[in-house]
Steps between C-alpha positions, in 0.01 A plus 500: 500500500159440344454578124199518273430201287611688192816657644827310519765645725877447497651400834860486603588292806857516630643196667247276337665183384404325822332545838252780571592684181419202279173460683413866433594453133270202476213695645545786267532273195185310603313834503600556137799734547818482297778438753873587502699292746846569634758321704869410543506121488614209277350471152312183583315679777408790264385254232283307748335824620429616151357159406272500803367845429439432128241243605268795554317553170518819302771684689856604404778401735838672483823486702749774588811478716689748709704502822310744712806592694635671189321819374634463147336159471166643620522767227568238238210291626258796470621551143438133420151520634424807285622305199239237589223742588565856359212637702648368823352278773172537685582296807828500688559250779824573692556152643862424457698457823727287708570433869835507673515421872787634710521695823561870435851495646602240239271605219704542178491857377483381140193296586333804663551700171365213295200464730410864457571494122277201435213574738487880477702655214378257240126566578572872502667487161239281343220714633679815389530357151156348446272745680509752213373227267216420744413869528461521120247216512327631809521161665766300683556265791820478708532236763805473729564170672610601841493248792361452849861562594448858368257543794697322762850350510709222640866441597730477202274664242498867607622619156236296327230655723639843421471435125150359529370776719647748262310333214174558689583865554589537131161349401312745729671806358483388137134414537421860597701631203331298237140454624358782289632327182304179542802323648504309834803396697487249785731281711415147603660344809496115479628296793723201452419306186703180446679604180852405405614844621346445840650148524844653444420751777400217735818318425710806584319547835543123580874523431539815712317331796651157447154335481331286236320641200180340609515643851550844358224451246247392766599802711450746220178361351332393823602765756 
């Protein structure tokens, strides 16, 4: 995601009011990019994230909101971004996600659909919308935040692994489609990072196995 000293890019990072997404937003802002952040969270969390990012000098920080389980909200979000930046964005980081741990036999069907919508359909729709703008510029970067669980899996998170492995496959195919237009598409596969989302996941596993949070945390991070 390098840029020349004279060229400012516009980056949109989904799921970026906390955790990995906020870290990515900080890195982009520190490199001199304007950053649009996104999330579904209380206003005080949004305000804190914006305040943090505005400490980077000379960059514009914006916020947009959408529930990625709802296609209409994604369409509205894209329209909001074009109002902010009529020429579209240069960098798209598909980072939004969530974890829900249940055995397949008791996995809620509604949660399955939401898992696929947030992790797969939303990145597809955002890429579909913004790639034409990148093509006009002859430059673009798309990064999909997958997971080490997209390469392997574990009991209780089979649907999560399905979604994250699908995101890797999507990145591979899209990369081949856009390469000749100066656009790259990649997937990154981080392991466990102790974010609030992961802590919620650890709590769920601990409850299912009737063990303490700390025992589960040590098992996950030190196994």
